[in-house]
N, C-alpha and C positions, 0 to 999 in steps of 0.2 A: 563504605556507607557507614557512617557514624553517628550514634545518639538514637534516642528513642523519646519522643513526647509524652508517652504513657497515656494518651487521651485515646478518646472514639471519635469517630466523625460527629461534626457539631449541628448537621442538620439532616433532615430526610434526603433533601437534594444530594448531597455527598454520598449517602447510603447506597442511592441508586446509580451512581454514576460508573460507567463502564469503561476502564482504561485498557489502552492496548499498549504493552511495553515492547519495545523492540532493541535489542541488543544481541551480540554473538556470544557475551559470556554467559556461559551457563550457570555459573555460581551465582552472579549478580541477579541474573533472571529469576531464577529460582527465590532468591532474597527479597526481591521486588515483589513478587507474584504473593508469596505468603504475608510480607509486611502490610502490602496495600489491600489484601483481602481482610487483614486482621483489623484494618481500619475503615472497613465499609464497602470498599470499592469493588466491582465486578471487575475481574483482570483476566485479559487474553493476552499472550504473547506470540512474539514472531522473532526468529533468528537471523533474517535477513532480510533484504528489500524488496524483493518480489511476494514472499510470503507476508509481508507485512500490508503491502497495497491490496491484496487479495484480501486479507482479514479487514482490513479499513474498510473495503467496499460490502463485506458480507455481514459485519456484526456491527456495522454504524457505530461506532465508538464515542463516548463523550468526550474524551482527551487521549491523547499519544504523547507518550515519553518514548524520544529516539535519542539512539546512539548514532553518531555521525561515521564511525568506522566499521562498515558493514562490509562483509565478504564479497557480496555480488556487486555492488553499488554504493556510490558514497551517500550519505545521509541527506545531503543538500538535493541530491536528484530523486531521493525519495519524497521530499518536500515538494519540489517542482512539480512531479507527477501527480501528488496527491492534491494540490492547490489548483489542478486543472477542473476538478468536479467537488472537492470539500474544503471547507471552511473550518473544520474541525481544530479545536486549539492543540497546539503541539509544542510541548517541552522539550527541548534539546539537552540530552544528558551526555557529557563528552568528556574524554580527557585533554582535549585540544584546549589550550588556554589561550592562545594568541587573538589578537583583536581581529584579524582579517577572517579568521575562522568563525567568530561570532558574527561578525557584520555579514558573512557570505550566508549563514545560515537562517538570520533575521531577515536577510532580503530574499533568501529563496523561500519564506514564508513561515518560519518559527515564529511563536508568540513570547518564548522565554527561553532562557539559557542558562544552564548550570553546570559546572565543571565538576568531573571527578578528582579526589574523593569529596563527598558531599555529606551533610549533614541531614537525617532522616527529617529531623523537624521542619527544615528549610523546604525540603522536597514536597512535604506535605502542605506546608503554608502556600506554597507556590502554585500547587495544584488546585488548592481552594481558590485561592485568587482567580485562577484562569475560569473557574467555575462561575465565579461571582460575575467577571466582566463579559464574557464572551458569552452571546446567544446560544442557548441549547436547541434550537430546532435542529431535529435530525434532517442530515444532507442526503437527498436522494442522488446517487451516484450515477451521472448520465455521461457517457462520453460521446459526442458528436461530431459526425464528419459530414462533408459536403453531399455524401450518398446515402447515409444511413445512422442510425442512434442505437448504441447500444445501453440498456438498462441493466446495470449490475446487479442491482438489487433484486429486480424482478427476474432476472434472466432471460432477457427477453431483446430482440432486435427488431427495429422497426425499419422500413424503408418505404418513403413515400406515405408515411403515416399508418403505414399497412404491417401487422407482425410476419416475419419469415420464421418460418420452420427450419430450426436447426437440429442436428442429432447430436447426443452428448458430446461425442468426440469434436464435431465442428465448434460446438460451444466452447469447450475447453481449450482449443487454441485459439479461438478468437479473444477470449477473456484474457489469457496471458498477452497477446499482442495488444490490444487496446489498454491493459493496465500499464504499459510502457510506451506512451504515444511517441513514434520517430526512433526509439532506439532499436538497435538490432537485436535479434533475438537468435542465438545460434540455433542450427538444426539440435545439435546435442542437448540443448536444454530443454526445446519443444519435444522431443523425442522422450527424454526422461521424466519430464513432468507430466505429461499425458498418458503415454504409455508404459513408463518405468524405465530404470536405469540399464536392465539389460538389452532395450531397443535403440541405443545410442546410435546404431550405424545403419538404421533401417530409414534412410532418407525417402525412399520411395512412397513411403505412408504419407510422407508430409507432401509429397507433389501431389497425390491425389485428393487429400483433403483440402488443400489449399485450392486447386482446381475447382473442387465442389464450392469453395465459401466464395470464390469470385463469380462463379456463376449466378450464385444468389444475391450476392451483395454488389458487384461493379456493375455500372453501364457498360463498359465494354471488357469482358473478361480476359480478352485476347492482350489488352493494353491498360492495365489496372491503375488505379489512381491512387488508391488505399492502402491494399494490401500487396505489398512489393518484395521481389524475390532479390535478395543479394548473392548472386551466384558463387556456389560452393560455400558460402558462410551461414546464411539464414535468412532471416524474414523479418520485415519491418512494417507496423502501421502508420501512416502519415494521416494524420485528419483531414 
């Protein structure tokens, strides 16, 4: 990151804008958090794709700054998942300079692309441009399937228009799956995120709770359409 424009935000809209910065470099993440906050932005951060999607659904940011090289999934996969339910503007910030990488990110849903190393004045200008040209209506993150709808912001599930009562653990499992549609989520990842890293081998926990979710959400729990098991590997949500 190079340079500083020495200014302050030029409008009240900028001062209120919330930015989610996603990068696995802790030094860059800290520098961007401090710098953007100093220029009037409210800043949230995430270090991987899964936590980025969770943060985007919960905090409803006005802008995303996204690195492509994340530890758990490529940034283009984050974009594709995000675009299923959100139109929030995304600025890709990446060390990848090749044209195919830029085209791939833009086709996946990015609004702009800047390469590392970058100038701070250029980054701030691009963020201001995105705020000016993209409508700022808040996205309501809904994930729908043929059988049920998950409202990630309200933390509610509807089936045939009626709310479905889920336990906190059932919700946590379902939220991870629907934030990653069609993607295989390993048993170890689910156990670690829901119960903690010391539960990585307790696959029986997942079997019990997945059975409960299917009874509540699937038309035929014994032959599920949306909450699928990949034997010995993990689980997958198919819309």
